[in-house]
C-alpha positions, 0 to 999 in steps of 0.5 A: 108460282104456278105454270103448269103445262101437261094433263094430270093424266098425262104425267107418266112416262113409261118405266119412270112412273109421274114427272115432275112438272113444277118443284118449288126450290126454298133455296133459303129461309133468310127473309128480310120480312116476317110475314104472318101467314109464313109458311116457313117461319121465316125471319134473319138467320142464318140457318144452319145446313142450307145447301152449298153451291156445288150441292144445288147444282148438284141438285140441278143436275138430278133434277134434270135427269127426272124431267124438265120441270120449272124450278121456282127460286123461293125462300124465306127470300131468295135475293138473299143468298150470294149465289143466287144468279150462280144456281139460276144460271147452272139451271137454265144451262141445264134447261130447265125452266128458272123462275122466282119468288121473292117479296119484291123489296130487295130488286134494284136495277142492278139486281134485275138486270142479274135475273134476266141474264140469268135466264129467269123469265118469271117473277111472283110478287106478293101484294097482300093488300091493295094499299101499303097499310092492310099489306104492310101489316100483312108483312109485317114490316113497313115499307114492304107495299112500296118496296114491292113496287118499287122491284116490280118497276125495276123488273119491268125495265129489265124485260122480266114478266112477274105475276101477282100472288095474293094470300086470302084471309078474312083480314084481306078477303074485302081486297082482292077485287082491288087487289087484281085491279091494281096487278091489271094496272102495274102491267102483271101477266098473271094473278094467282091466290093462294088460300091460307094452309095453317102451318108455320106462322099461319098456325097462330093466324088460324081464326084469320081462315076464311070459312067453307062457305066464303072459300066456295063463295071465293072461288065462285067469283074468281072464276068470273073474273075468267073474260073479265081480266086480261091477266091469266087467273090460277087458284092455288092451293084452292083445289075444289076451284077445279071442281067449281070449274067443271060445275059452272061450265057444265050450268054453262052446256060448255066443255072444258077445254084447253081452248075454252079454259086454257091450262085450267083445264089440263092440270089438277087442283092438288099436284103434291107428290104427283107434278109438284115437290117441294125441296127444303133450304138444307134439302129435305124433300116434300110433296109441298111446302105446306105438308110437312112430312119427309119425303127423302134428302138430298143429301142422302139419296138422289132426286130421282130415288126419292121422287119415283120412290118415296113411300107418300108419294106414291100414296097419294098417287094412287087418287082412290086412297082417299079416305071420307068424301074426298074418297067418293067424290067424283071431282076427286081425280081433277080436285084431290082436296088439300093434303095439308089442310087435311094433315093439320086438321086430322094427323092423316094426310088422306083424310077428306079436306075440312074446307070443302062444302061440296057433298058429293051424290051417295052413288058418285058420280 
């Protein structure tokens, strides 16, 4: 779930380096589904070493000392954690914007009311197919589609806004327009598409990853939907979109500004380590959930120390460190390439993005 608010070049605060804007917190790895693309390869646990309630409160205290980011409570399935609403309430009292990424199947009228009471401002629910057959196959559990739609209805009744997230693979690429139409029909405020990053169980379906050509075509199609739908549209794990947005706008003779393009004009493709980070169920900090490199451990060091001093974070904050064509690209400050895909393909998180068909001019821009 993404709610970027600041320009990427305005995330610096004097004496504090970069300020976190979004923190995705895998508050549990337990899950009632078995999705084929799952980064965490999550199943019904139990998992050892999950942060207890007191540790969760301490972590929120530490995050609030560094900035005022949106906290995405994710998993696994966060609703499987019995203290989830205590944690959400605590974050709300700290002045943090608390949101939740859930598969929707466990939402009841009572839980939706608790979400609202705890200050959860938005939830994301994944729909990876426009029909129960496609979605349930993707999610690995029969009834997942109907459960998600029921959960959406409970959230709506409680007055909680929701967005639809969709992970794109070859198996559902043709379904994306139908899923977008369904999102409108359901009353979603946004539709976020995620391009598959082959980590976790996603490694085993890498053959369903779309090609660089399909990637480019899909993002150009997504750009064309901006003025055709009432939804907020966002491409995630798809940093090339922010290059395409500028290329297409230039072709249309338009300047990319907040007034003309909204939040897309003031954010960057890959925010890993610059405005975004991921915290695992055991407190391990990573630049994102897909780049499986430990940058620190909140049970051993403060969040501030990790955020400000991790060598991996610092290396990603200098865009000149990017290698290959990413390092030569004039769009590197607005795209950056997917560092997790680069790492999975080469073992080097600074290497060029493997699923980009764009060739930067030899002389740069």
